[in-house]
KEKE-3310 file (N, C-alpha, C; in steps of 0.2 Angstrom, whole numbers, plus 5000, padded with zeros to 4 digits):
npx = (5004:5003:5010:5006:5014:5007:5010:5015:5016:5010:4993:4992:4982:4981:4972:4960:4963:4966:4953:4946:4952:4948:4934:4934:4935:4947:4959:4964:4977:4981:4994:4993:4980:4982:4992:4984:4975:4983:4987:4976:4965:4970:4978:4994:5004:5001:5002:5016:5020:5015:5024:5036:5034:5027:5013:5006:5003:4992:4974:4961:4952:4961:4964:4974:4981:4982:4986:4995:5005:5009:5014:5024:5033:5035:5043:5055:5068:5074:5064:5054:5060:5061:5047:5044:5052:5045:5032:5034:5040:5029:5018:5023:5024:5010:5005:5011:5005:4991:4992:4995:4982:4975:4967:4969:4971:4980:4986:4984:4995:4995:5006:5011:5024:5033:5046:5053:5053:5059:5052:5051:5055:5044:5035:5030:5029:5029:5018:5016:5007:5005:5007:5008:5018:5012:4999:4997:4999:4988:4977:4979:4979:4965:4960:4966:4967:4979:4994:5002:5016:5018:5013:5022:5034:5031:5031:5044:5050:5048:5052:5058:5048:5053:5062:5053:5046:5056:5058:5047:5037:5025:5014:5003:4995:4988:4985:4973:4957:4948:4938:4948:4956:4950:4950:4963:4966:4959:4965:4977:4973:4969:4982:4989:4981:4984:4998:4998:4993:5002:5012:5008)
npy = (4994:5011:5024:5040:5054:5067:5083:5100:5117:5125:5129:5128:5121:5107:5098:5101:5097:5083:5079:5081:5071:5060:5061:5056:5043:5038:5030:5039:5041:5049:5057:5066:5064:5051:5054:5061:5051:5043:5050:5050:5048:5035:5029:5021:5030:5043:5041:5039:5052:5060:5055:5060:5074:5078:5081:5093:5094:5088:5088:5092:5081:5070:5070:5075:5091:5100:5113:5117:5108:5111:5124:5122:5113:5121:5132:5126:5117:5105:5099:5098:5088:5078:5075:5071:5060:5051:5050:5050:5036:5028:5034:5031:5016:5014:5019:5011:4998:5002:5004:4991:4986:4991:4990:4996:5005:5016:5026:5040:5048:5058:5068:5081:5085:5079:5080:5085:5076:5065:5055:5052:5040:5032:5034:5034:5044:5062:5074:5091:5104:5120:5138:5156:5163:5174:5171:5159:5164:5173:5164:5155:5163:5167:5154:5148:5158:5164:5174:5184:5183:5171:5162:5164:5160:5146:5143:5146:5135:5125:5116:5126:5135:5134:5123:5113:5114:5111:5097:5091:5079:5081:5095:5106:5121:5131:5144:5152:5150:5142:5135:5128:5120:5108:5104:5102:5092:5082:5079:5075:5063:5055:5054:5047:5035:5030:5028:5019:5008:5005:5002:4990)
npz = (5000:4996:5005:5010:5016:5025:5028:5035:5040:5055:5055:5041:5035:5036:5042:5035:5022:5025:5029:5017:5009:5016:5014:5001:5003:5007:5018:5033:5044:5059:5067:5077:5083:5087:5097:5106:5110:5117:5128:5136:5151:5162:5153:5150:5145:5150:5164:5164:5160:5170:5180:5176:5175:5186:5197:5194:5181:5179:5178:5191:5190:5186:5172:5158:5160:5147:5144:5155:5153:5140:5142:5150:5142:5131:5135:5138:5131:5135:5143:5133:5125:5133:5135:5121:5120:5127:5121:5106:5102:5106:5098:5085:5086:5087:5075:5066:5069:5066:5053:5048:5049:5038:5022:5007:4992:4994:5008:5019:5029:5042:5048:5057:5062:5053:5047:5058:5068:5062:5054:5041:5035:5036:5026:5009:5000:5001:5005:5005:5013:5009:5014:5014:5028:5034:5032:5039:5052:5054:5053:5064:5074:5074:5076:5087:5096:5100:5105:5093:5095:5101:5092:5081:5088:5088:5075:5072:5078:5070:5055:5041:5029:5016:5017:5019:5007:4998:5001:4997:4988:4983:4982:4990:4987:4999:5000:4998:5005:4996:4983:4975:4983:4985:4973:4970:4979:4973:4961:4965:4972:4961:4955:4965:4966:4953:4955:4965:4959:4950:4958:4963)
capx = (5000:5006:5009:5008:5015:5004:5013:5014:5017:5004:4989:4992:4976:4982:4966:4955:4965:4965:4946:4944:4954:4944:4928:4936:4936:4955:4960:4968:4980:4983:4998:4990:4975:4985:4995:4978:4972:4989:4987:4969:4965:4971:4983:5001:5008:4999:5006:5023:5021:5014:5030:5041:5033:5024:5006:5004:5001:4985:4968:4959:4949:4966:4965:4980:4980:4986:4988:5000:5010:5011:5018:5031:5038:5036:5048:5061:5069:5075:5057:5051:5063:5058:5040:5044:5055:5039:5027:5036:5040:5022:5015:5026:5021:5003:5004:5013:4999:4985:4994:4994:4975:4972:4967:4967:4977:4985:4983:4987:4997:4996:5012:5013:5031:5036:5053:5056:5053:5063:5048:5050:5056:5038:5031:5033:5029:5028:5013:5016:5002:5009:5004:5013:5018:5007:4992:4998:4998:4981:4973:4980:4976:4958:4958:4968:4967:4986:4997:5007:5023:5018:5012:5029:5039:5029:5033:5051:5052:5046:5057:5056:5044:5058:5064:5047:5044:5061:5058:5040:5035:5019:5013:4996:4995:4982:4985:4967:4952:4943:4936:4954:4959:4946:4952:4970:4966:4956:4970:4982:4970:4970:4989:4990:4978:4988:5004:4997:4991:5009:5016:5006)
capy = (5000:5017:5028:5047:5058:5073:5088:5107:5121:5126:5134:5128:5118:5100:5095:5102:5092:5076:5078:5080:5064:5055:5061:5052:5036:5036:5030:5044:5040:5056:5056:5071:5061:5046:5057:5063:5045:5040:5053:5050:5046:5028:5027:5021:5036:5048:5039:5041:5059:5062:5053:5064:5081:5080:5081:5099:5093:5084:5092:5088:5074:5066:5070:5079:5098:5102:5120:5117:5104:5115:5130:5119:5111:5126:5136:5122:5113:5099:5096:5096:5082:5072:5073:5068:5053:5046:5050:5048:5029:5026:5036:5027:5010:5014:5020:5004:4994:5003:5003:4984:4984:4994:4987:5001:5007:5021:5029:5047:5048:5065:5069:5088:5086:5073:5081:5087:5069:5060:5050:5052:5033:5029:5035:5033:5051:5067:5079:5097:5109:5126:5144:5161:5163:5179:5167:5155:5168:5175:5158:5152:5168:5166:5147:5146:5163:5164:5180:5183:5181:5164:5159:5165:5155:5139:5143:5146:5129:5120:5117:5132:5134:5133:5117:5108:5114:5107:5090:5088:5076:5084:5102:5109:5128:5133:5152:5155:5145:5142:5128:5125:5115:5101:5102:5100:5085:5077:5078:5070:5057:5051:5052:5042:5029:5027:5026:5013:5002:5004:4999:4983)
capz = (5000:4995:5011:5009:5022:5024:5033:5034:5046:5059:5051:5034:5033:5035:5044:5030:5017:5027:5028:5009:5007:5020:5010:4995:5006:5008:5025:5035:5050:5061:5073:5083:5085:5091:5103:5110:5113:5121:5135:5139:5157:5162:5148:5153:5143:5155:5170:5163:5160:5177:5184:5174:5176:5192:5197:5192:5174:5179:5181:5197:5188:5184:5165:5157:5159:5141:5144:5159:5149:5134:5144:5153:5137:5126:5137:5140:5126:5138:5145:5127:5122:5138:5133:5115:5121:5130:5116:5099:5101:5106:5092:5080:5086:5086:5068:5063:5071:5063:5046:5046:5048:5032:5016:5003:4987:4997:5014:5021:5036:5044:5054:5057:5063:5049:5047:5064:5072:5058:5053:5034:5033:5037:5021:5002:4997:5005:5003:5009:5012:5010:5013:5017:5035:5037:5032:5045:5059:5054:5054:5070:5079:5075:5078:5094:5101:5103:5103:5087:5097:5103:5085:5078:5091:5086:5068:5072:5081:5065:5050:5037:5024:5011:5018:5018:5000:4994:5002:4995:4982:4980:4985:4989:4989:5002:5002:4999:5007:4991:4980:4972:4988:4984:4966:4970:4982:4968:4956:4969:4973:4955:4954:4970:4964:4948:4957:4969:4954:4947:4963:4964)
cpx = (5004:5005:5011:5008:5012:5007:5013:5015:5010:5000:4989:4986:4977:4976:4961:4957:4964:4957:4943:4946:4950:4937:4928:4937:4943:4956:4965:4970:4982:4987:4996:4985:4977:4988:4989:4976:4977:4989:4980:4970:4965:4976:4990:5005:5007:5002:5013:5025:5020:5021:5035:5040:5029:5016:5003:5001:4995:4980:4965:4955:4954:4967:4971:4978:4985:4990:4995:5006:5013:5016:5025:5036:5040:5042:5055:5062:5070:5069:5054:5054:5061:5051:5040:5047:5050:5034:5029:5036:5033:5018:5017:5023:5014:5001:5006:5007:4993:4986:4993:4987:4972:4973:4965:4973:4982:4981:4987:4989:4999:5001:5014:5021:5035:5044:5057:5057:5057:5059:5047:5051:5049:5034:5034:5034:5027:5024:5014:5011:5006:5005:5009:5012:5013:5000:4992:4996:4991:4977:4973:4978:4969:4956:4959:4968:4974:4989:5001:5014:5023:5017:5019:5034:5037:5032:5041:5054:5051:5052:5054:5052:5048:5060:5059:5046:5050:5061:5051:5040:5029:5017:5006:4997:4988:4982:4978:4962:4947:4942:4942:4957:4956:4949:4959:4971:4964:4961:4975:4979:4970:4977:4991:4987:4982:4995:5004:4996:4998:5013:5015:5010)
cpy = (5006:5021:5035:5051:5065:5078:5095:5111:5122:5131:5133:5124:5110:5096:5095:5097:5085:5074:5077:5073:5059:5055:5057:5045:5033:5036:5035:5042:5047:5055:5061:5067:5055:5048:5059:5057:5042:5043:5054:5047:5038:5025:5027:5027:5042:5047:5041:5049:5063:5061:5058:5072:5083:5081:5087:5099:5089:5089:5088:5081:5069:5066:5075:5086:5100:5108:5120:5114:5108:5121:5127:5117:5116:5131:5133:5117:5106:5095:5094:5089:5076:5070:5069:5061:5048:5045:5047:5040:5026:5027:5032:5020:5009:5015:5014:4999:4995:5003:4996:4982:4986:4990:4993:5002:5011:5023:5036:5046:5055:5066:5076:5089:5080:5074:5082:5080:5064:5054:5049:5045:5029:5029:5035:5040:5056:5073:5085:5101:5115:5133:5149:5161:5168:5175:5163:5158:5170:5169:5155:5157:5168:5160:5146:5152:5164:5171:5179:5181:5174:5160:5159:5160:5148:5138:5142:5139:5123:5121:5123:5130:5131:5126:5112:5108:5110:5100:5087:5085:5079:5090:5104:5116:5130:5140:5154:5149:5145:5135:5125:5120:5108:5099:5099:5093:5080:5075:5073:5063:5052:5049:5046:5035:5026:5024:5019:5007:5000:5000:4992:4979)
cpz = (5000:5001:5009:5015:5021:5030:5031:5040:5049:5055:5044:5031:5032:5037:5039:5024:5019:5027:5021:5007:5010:5016:5004:4997:5006:5016:5027:5043:5053:5067:5079:5086:5090:5098:5108:5114:5118:5128:5138:5146:5157:5157:5151:5151:5148:5162:5170:5163:5167:5181:5182:5176:5182:5192:5195:5184:5173:5181:5187:5196:5186:5176:5164:5156:5153:5141:5149:5156:5144:5136:5147:5147:5132:5128:5138:5135:5129:5140:5139:5124:5127:5136:5126:5115:5124:5124:5109:5098:5101:5100:5086:5080:5085:5078:5064:5063:5067:5055:5044:5046:5042:5026:5011:4998:4990:5003:5015:5028:5038:5050:5053:5057:5059:5049:5054:5069:5068:5056:5045:5031:5033:5031:5014:4998:5002:5002:5007:5008:5014:5010:5016:5025:5038:5037:5038:5052:5059:5056:5061:5076:5080:5078:5085:5099:5104:5101:5097:5089:5098:5096:5081:5081:5089:5079:5068:5075:5076:5060:5045:5032:5017:5011:5016:5010:4996:4995:4999:4989:4978:4985:4984:4991:4992:5005:5003:5001:5001:4988:4977:4977:4986:4977:4966:4974:4977:4963:4959:4970:4967:4954:4959:4968:4958:4950:4961:4964:4951:4952:4964:4958)
residu = (UNK:UNK:UNK:UNK:UNK:UNK:UNK:UNK:UNK:UNK:UNK:UNK:UNK:UNK:UNK:UNK:UNK:UNK:UNK:UNK:UNK:UNK:UNK:UNK:UNK:UNK:UNK:UNK:UNK:UNK:UNK:UNK:UNK:UNK:UNK:UNK:UNK:UNK:UNK:UNK:UNK:UNK:UNK:UNK:UNK:UNK:UNK:UNK:UNK:UNK:UNK:UNK:UNK:UNK:UNK:UNK:UNK:UNK:UNK:UNK:UNK:UNK:UNK:UNK:UNK:UNK:UNK:UNK:UNK:UNK:UNK:UNK:UNK:UNK:UNK:UNK:UNK:UNK:UNK:UNK:UNK:UNK:UNK:UNK:UNK:UNK:UNK:UNK:UNK:UNK:UNK:UNK:UNK:UNK:UNK:UNK:UNK:UNK:UNK:UNK:UNK:UNK:UNK:UNK:UNK:UNK:UNK:UNK:UNK:UNK:UNK:UNK:UNK:UNK:UNK:UNK:UNK:UNK:UNK:UNK:UNK:UNK:UNK:UNK:UNK:UNK:UNK:UNK:UNK:UNK:UNK:UNK:UNK:UNK:UNK:UNK:UNK:UNK:UNK:UNK:UNK:UNK:UNK:UNK:UNK:UNK:UNK:UNK:UNK:UNK:UNK:UNK:UNK:UNK:UNK:UNK:UNK:UNK:UNK:UNK:UNK:UNK:UNK:UNK:UNK:UNK:UNK:UNK:UNK:UNK:UNK:UNK:UNK:UNK:UNK:UNK:UNK:UNK:UNK:UNK:UNK:UNK:UNK:UNK:UNK:UNK:UNK:UNK:UNK:UNK:UNK:UNK:UNK:UNK:UNK:UNK:UNK:UNK:UNK:UNK)
# end
């Protein structure tokens, strides 16, 4: 099965593109979604995170206080690495297990930090969703209610737009939120179907 790695900077529209592929009956695996499941109440990963970062990262009901954890790892590179060393192997393992269950010509694996986490070996092709940094900032400001400085620092912590574009096998331009997005996805859908047939 052909594996397409879907990636892009924050606010580029990865979720929207993944949803359009999903509407075309293409299986979509989402690393973020898996990460969310792994840190739910009662999950071993949450126990390990509490062990590493202390009880302050839990809500009174025992669930993960994402805000506290985000603040903690965001301002401290060492803490960020510690969290990643707990979560990334588990995300990878879960992705592998879910991939084995799939029967389809191709699938989409959405990994926002595909390059940053060195997960490119997991996929056959890389699809990058791209838009200007100003557009990213504008979208995230509206969506997540974050300050421009915070959004900019998230962008600075990711690989550059130029790097992503240079590494892309396929590129979707999502500068404008218009009908062209679905059109671009449909075109790639047909390409991936023909490539997967060729691969067989």
